[in-house]
N, C-alpha and C positions, 0 to 999 in steps of 0.2 A: 188647456194644456195640450201641446202637440206631442208627436211621438218622440222627437229628440229630447224634449224636456222630461218626458216620462222615463225614458231610458237613463238619462243622467241622474234622475232622482233614485231610480233603482240601483244604479252604480254606487251612489253615496251611502245607501242604507245596507248594502251588502258588505262583505269583508274579504280580505285576501286569504289565500291558502298558500302554504310554503311550496307546494308542488305545482300550483297553478301560476305559471309565470306570466300569463296574459289572460285577462277575463273580459268582462263586459266592455263593449265599446269598439271592438275591432270585428273583422269579418269572421274570425274563428277564435276560440279559446285555445291556449297552449298549456298542456299539462305534461309535466316531466315525471314519469314513474320512477320509483326507486328500484335499485337492483334487487333481484330475487322475489319480485312480486308479480302476480298476474292480475289483469284488470277484468272486472265484471261490468257488464252493461245491461241495463234493463229499462223498460219504458212502460208507462201506464197512461191511459186517457181518462179524462173527467169530462162528462158531457151533461149539460143541463137537461133535466127531465129523465135521465138514465141513472146517473150516479148521485145526484143531489137536486134540491129545489132551491129557488131563490129565497125561501123562508129561512134558510140557514144563513148564518153570517158569512160574509166573504172571507174573513180571517179563518174561520173553521174549515171552510172549503179549501183554502190554500194549504193549511196544515195537513188536511186529509189527502190532498193531491200528492204531496211529497211522501207522506207516510206509507201510501200504498206501494210506491216504488222501493222505499227503504225496507219494506217487509220482504221483498224479493232478495235484496242484498243480504238481509239477515238469514234467509233460508239457505244461502250459499256460504254462510260463515264469514261474510265480508265486512270490511270497514268502508263506510261511504266516503267518497272523496269530493265529488262535485255533482251539480245537477244543471241541466239545461231545460228551460221552460218555454214551450211554444203555446201561445194563447190567442184566442179571438174573442172579443166582447166589444160593447159600445160605450161602457161607462168607465172613465179613467179613475174616478174616485174608488169605484169597486175594485179596479185593478190594484191600486195602492193597498187597500185593505187585504186583498187576497195575498199579496206578497208579504205583508207584515206577518200574517199567520204562517205562511210557508217559511219565512226566514227565522221565526222563533224556533221552529223545530229544526231547521237547518243548522242554526247556531248550537243548539243543544246536542246535535249528533255529529258535528264537525263536517257538515256538508256545505261546501262553498257554492254560491250561485255564480256559474261561469258564463251565462249568457242565455240566448234563446231567440224568440221571435214574437212580434206583436202584430195583430191584424184586427180589423173591425168587422163585427158581425152582431146581429141583434140577439142571437142565441149564443150563450157562452159555451166554449169548449176549450180544453187545453190538453197538452201532452207533457208529461214530466219524465225526462230521461235522467237516470242516475248512473254515475260511474263509481264503482267501488273497487277494492283490491283485497287479495288474500295472498299469504305466502305461497310461493310456487308449489303446485301439487297438493295444496291443502283445501281446495274448494269443496264444499259439500255438494253432492249431486243426488239425483233421483235414482240412479241405476245401481246402487251398491247393496241393497237389502238382500239378505239371504235367508233361506228357511231356518227357523229357530230363533231369529232375531225378535226382540220385543219391540212393540210399537208404542210411542208416547206422543202426547200433545202437551203444549206448554201452558194451556189455560182452559177456562170454561168456554163452551161453544153455544151458539144460538143467540149471539149478540144482536141488539137492534141495529139495523143497517146504517144508521147515522151516528152510532156510538164512536167516541174518540178512539183512534187507532194508536196503539203503542208498539212501534216496531221492535221486535225481539232481537235487537242487535247484539246485546251482551250475551244472551243465550247462544246465538249463532256462533259467536267467537269461541265460547266454551265448548261447543260441540265439535270444533275442528280436531281431527285426529281421533274422535270418539264415535260420532254417529256414522253409521254405515250408509244412510240415505236420509234426505230431508227435502221438504217442500213447504211452502207457506200455504195456509188455508184461506184462500180467497174466494173459492167457488163452492165450498161445502165439503165436509169430511168425506162423504161417500165418493164424490167425483175426484177429489184431489188424492185420496188414498188409492183409488183405482189407477190414476195416472202414475203414481209412484210405483205401484206393483207392475204395471205394464212396462215401465222403463227398466225395472229390475228383473222382469220375467218370473215373477212369483205371484202367489195368492196371499190372502190375509184372512184372519179370523179376529173379530173384535167382540168383546163381551161387555163393554161398558162405554158410556159416552158422558163425560163430565159436562153438565149444562149450567148456563146462567139461570139465576132465579127467575122464574116466569117464562122461560123458554120452552117451546115444545120440542119433542124428539124430532119431528119432521124438520123443523128449522135447524136444529143442531146438526142433523145429518146432511141436509140438502140445501140449506138457505144461503150459505156463503157469507162473505163480508166479516169473517171472524179475525183474520190476519194473525192467527197464532201459528206456531211452528209444529208440524207433524214430522216425526223423525223416528229412526230405528237404531237400536243398540244391540250389540251382541248379547246373547243370553247370559245373564249373571253379571253384566257390566253395571256398575253403580251409576244411576242416573243423576243429573243435576237436581238440586233442590227445587221443589215447587212444581214439578211436572207430574203428569198422570199416565200410568201404563194402561192402555186400552185394549191390548191384544197381542197377537203374535203373527209373524210371517210364516207361511207354510208353503209346501209344494202344491202345485195345482195349476190350472189354466191361468196364464198371465192376466192380472187385473181382476180376477174373481175375488169377491169379498163375501164372507158369511158374518152375519151379526146375530148373536144368540142362536146359532145353529141354522139360521135360514139365509138364503141368498139375499144380498143387498144390491139393489139396483144402483148403478153409478150415476145417479142424478144429482145435478147441482145447477148453479147459475150458468146459463149459456145464452150469449147474445143472439145466437142464430136459431135457438130452439123454436119450433113452430107448434 
């Protein structure tokens, strides 16, 4: 199968979106945003030997590749609109299975495949860009937490790195107009909470960490790959169902975190850590 045949097959198994006026098959996709909405853009890479191994199925890797970017959209309170996928590999059958997994999640979340790029390489790597939208002025951000706010996470932490990701899109939408700050937990609770606190110019105290059965505290704090939402609410605000309060925002050096009364090092997954 050559590249043109593969692109045509991908075009046939994808589907249109009402705002995507031109998708796969041209030099660019054309997306027409609605009045009163702001667009969100995010991108995430998947690299063989870093984010997955070939022991995993191509379909599961495709689903995970999209889910990682959708988690960013969820953290901003957005609705996904479309994705672009740039990929390099040498196996066309593997590409088809990858896209079948990606498109299953795309269909379930309303994310149209608008296009991308294909290249040949012996080692697989891809980049998934997702565009989402929020009502104007309603995007969740990292910089709105204030002293006195309560800190919540959406689920248990310390997940195995290859566990299926469930992007918290519905929760993100629920938090619009309620959360003072939010971030997705992709690099570990300690590091991502530190990032939120730095952006908000506050410190934090946490006194509990909800963990997956069998997880270690080290992994729950520093391991990454949880893809839950970490967010803050004003003191006394009623939280959504199913979330866990883990602490509070306090005054202090921006980014400083204390866990059970002791300083917590902002360690997590870092591609460039030596």
